[in-house]
C-alpha positions in Angstrom: 25.8 25.9 -42.1 27.7 25.9 -45.4 29.6 29.0 -46.3 30.1 30.3 -50.1 29.9 27.2 -51.9 31.5 27.5 -55.3 29.6 24.7 -57.0 26.4 22.8 -55.8 25.1 19.9 -58.0 21.6 19.0 -57.2 20.2 16.0 -59.4 16.5 15.5 -59.9 15.0 12.4 -61.5 16.4 12.9 -65.1 19.2 15.1 -66.4 16.9 17.5 -68.0 14.8 19.8 -66.1 11.8 20.9 -68.5 11.3 24.2 -66.6 9.0 27.1 -66.8 9.7 30.4 -65.0 6.8 32.5 -63.5 7.1 35.8 -62.1 4.1 35.9 -59.8 2.5 39.0 -58.3 4.1 38.9 -54.7 2.4 41.9 -53.4 4.9 44.8 -53.2 7.7 42.2 -53.2 9.1 39.5 -55.6 8.5 36.0 -56.2 9.7 34.0 -59.1 9.1 30.3 -59.5 11.0 27.8 -61.5 9.1 24.6 -61.9 8.4 21.4 -63.7 6.0 18.6 -62.9 7.5 17.5 -59.6 9.9 20.2 -58.4 10.0 23.7 -57.7 12.6 26.4 -57.2 11.7 29.9 -55.8 13.6 33.2 -56.0 12.2 35.0 -52.9 8.9 34.6 -51.4 6.9 37.8 -52.0 5.3 39.7 -49.2 3.9 38.2 -46.0 0.4 39.5 -47.0 0.7 37.5 -50.4 2.3 34.3 -49.3 -0.8 32.4 -48.4 -2.8 33.4 -51.5 0.2 32.4 -53.6 0.6 29.2 -51.8 -3.2 28.4 -52.4 -2.7 29.2 -55.9 0.2 26.7 -56.5 -2.0 24.1 -54.6 -5.0 24.8 -56.9 -2.6 24.4 -59.8 -1.1 21.1 -58.2 2.4 22.7 -58.3 4.9 21.1 -55.8 6.0 23.4 -52.7 9.5 24.5 -53.2 12.3 22.3 -52.4 14.9 25.1 -52.8 14.6 28.9 -52.2 17.0 31.9 -53.1 16.4 34.9 -50.9 17.9 38.0 -52.6 17.9 39.8 -49.3 15.9 39.7 -46.0 13.5 42.7 -46.7 10.0 41.8 -45.8 8.7 42.1 -49.4 11.2 39.6 -50.6 11.8 37.1 -47.6 9.0 37.4 -44.9 7.0 34.4 -46.5 9.8 32.2 -45.4 8.2 31.6 -42.2 5.1 30.0 -43.8 7.4 27.9 -46.2 9.5 26.4 -43.6 6.3 25.5 -41.8 5.2 23.6 -44.8 8.5 22.0 -45.7 11.2 22.1 -42.7 13.8 20.7 -45.0 13.8 23.3 -47.5 17.2 24.1 -48.9 17.7 28.2 -48.3 20.4 30.1 -50.3 21.2 33.8 -49.3 23.9 36.3 -48.9 24.3 35.7 -45.1 24.7 39.2 -44.4 26.3 39.6 -41.0 25.6 41.6 -37.7 21.7 42.0 -38.4 20.1 43.4 -35.2 17.0 45.4 -34.2 18.2 48.3 -36.0 17.6 46.5 -39.4 14.0 46.2 -38.3 12.1 43.5 -36.4 10.9 41.5 -39.3 14.4 41.4 -40.7 15.7 40.3 -37.4 13.3 37.6 -36.9 13.9 36.4 -40.4 17.7 36.3 -39.9 17.1 34.4 -36.6 14.9 31.9 -38.4 17.8 31.4 -41.0 20.7 31.2 -38.4 18.8 28.2 -36.8 18.0 26.4 -40.1 20.4 23.6 -40.9 19.9 23.6 -44.7 21.1 27.1 -45.3 23.8 28.0 -47.8 25.7 31.2 -47.8 26.5 32.2 -51.5 28.3 35.0 -53.2 29.4 36.0 -56.8 31.5 32.9 -56.9 28.7 30.5 -56.4 27.1 28.5 -59.2 24.3 26.0 -58.5 23.1 23.4 -60.9 19.8 21.7 -61.0 20.5 19.3 -63.6 20.7 21.4 -66.8 19.3 24.5 -65.3 22.3 26.7 -64.0 21.8 29.7 -61.3 24.8 31.7 -61.3 25.3 34.2 -58.5 26.8 37.6 -60.0 26.7 39.8 -56.9 27.3 40.4 -54.0 30.9 39.8 -53.4 30.5 38.8 -49.6 32.4 41.9 -48.6 29.8 43.8 -46.7 30.8 47.4 -45.9 27.6 48.9 -44.9 24.0 48.0 -43.6 22.4 48.7 -47.0 20.2 45.6 -47.7 19.3 46.6 -51.3 22.9 47.0 -52.1 23.7 43.6 -51.1 20.9 41.9 -53.0 21.6 38.8 -54.8 21.9 39.1 -58.5 21.2 36.0 -60.1 21.6 34.6 -63.8 19.4 31.6 -64.6 20.4 29.8 -67.9 19.1 26.4 -69.6 20.6 25.6 -72.9 20.4 29.0 -75.0 18.1 30.9 -72.7 18.9 33.3 -69.9 17.1 35.1 -67.1 18.6 38.0 -65.2 17.0 38.6 -61.7 18.2 41.9 -60.1 16.3 41.7 -56.9 16.7 45.2 -55.4 20.3 45.7 -56.3 20.7 49.5 -57.1 22.7 51.5 -59.7 26.0 51.0 -57.8 25.5 47.2 -58.3 24.9 47.6 -61.9 28.1 49.6 -62.4 30.0 46.8 -60.6 28.5 44.1 -62.9 29.4 46.2 -66.0 32.9 46.4 -64.7 33.5 42.9 -63.4 30.7 40.7 -65.0 30.3 42.1 -68.4 30.3 38.8 -70.3 27.5 37.4 -67.8 25.3 40.3 -69.0 25.2 39.2 -72.8 22.6 37.4 -74.4 19.9 37.9 -71.7 16.4 37.0 -72.8 14.4 38.3 -69.8 15.5 40.9 -67.3 13.6 41.0 -63.9 14.0 44.7 -63.3 15.7 45.9 -60.1 13.9 47.2 -57.2 10.5 47.0 -58.7 11.0 49.6 -61.2 12.2 52.4 -58.9 14.6 55.3 -59.8 17.4 53.5 -57.8 18.0 51.0 -60.4 17.8 50.4 -64.2 20.3 53.0 -65.3 20.3 53.5 -69.3 23.7 52.3 -69.5 23.0 49.1 -67.7 19.8 48.5 -69.8 21.8 49.1 -73.1 24.4 46.6 -72.2 21.9 43.9 -71.0 19.4 44.6 -74.0 16.9 41.9 -73.0 14.0 40.7 -75.1 11.6 41.3 -72.3 11.8 43.4 -69.0 9.6 42.4 -66.3 8.7 44.5 -63.3 7.2 42.8 -60.1 5.2 45.3 -58.3 1.6 45.4 -56.9 -0.8 47.9 -58.8 -1.4 51.2 -56.8 1.4 50.2 -54.3 2.1 52.8 -51.5 5.8 53.6 -52.8 4.4 54.5 -56.1 6.6 51.9 -58.0 7.4 51.7 -61.0 8.7 55.1 -61.6 7.6 56.9 -64.8 11.3 57.7 -65.6 12.3 53.9 -65.2 9.1 52.9 -67.4 10.3 55.2 -70.0 14.0 54.0 -69.9 12.7 50.4 -70.1 10.3 51.2 -73.2 13.2 53.2 -74.8 15.6 50.3 -74.6 13.7 47.0 -74.6 11.0 45.8 -77.0 8.6 44.5 -74.3 7.7 45.6 -70.8 5.7 43.5 -68.6 4.5 44.8 -65.2 2.8 42.1 -63.1 0.4 44.6 -61.1 -0.9 45.7 -64.7 -0.4 42.6 -66.8 -0.6 39.6 -64.3 1.8 36.9 -63.9 4.7 36.5 -66.4 5.2 33.0 -67.8 8.5 31.9 -69.7 9.6 28.5 -70.9 13.2 27.9 -70.1 
């Protein structure tokens, strides 16, 4: 297992990765796909009850299975599909925060997922010093720092900035307002010139502070959430804040999959 790599260079066939970014309805979770004709990178897997239908969808569209996947954290709505993906591709490269000391108190599915990752040879631990390049697509980890002070999985959710040429997408995972404050203080320049914001924690009240939204100021905000989900996401307050600060708001449960050319 490789720990906290600062820089990873992964070369595809050419030095230009003509990519599309797709935010898919991952059930109550998150699934972001970055792909071209022959390569696919995933951010999270969506929930377990959606992974097979989403795999059927990419098979129908003749998309490749992912060669690389970033798990923002191990909650089931973000990571439980990894069991199916490893079965499809045992050589898949996995990047995550490698949160320590996970046990039964974190929930059985989280523990099983962690046990699977501990045994996976192609796992890389990443933190806010990590940058991964897929030719001209850069994935920069903005948070967490790798210093875990609690068992709050949402707090230490990966925050990723995906950049290609002049376009940038900020993926917040389930990072709460506490992480947003840290980003404003320590990563302010990385929050500038964001075109697309994948909203934190499915649009719940725990994320998307007004100060953070004003600083990021994206062209489009995307909320990944199932329609009529049991948690009632997104919150009315968050949607109101998004619409007040951002020109366009897209909710996958209402509007369908979101497509963006990088």
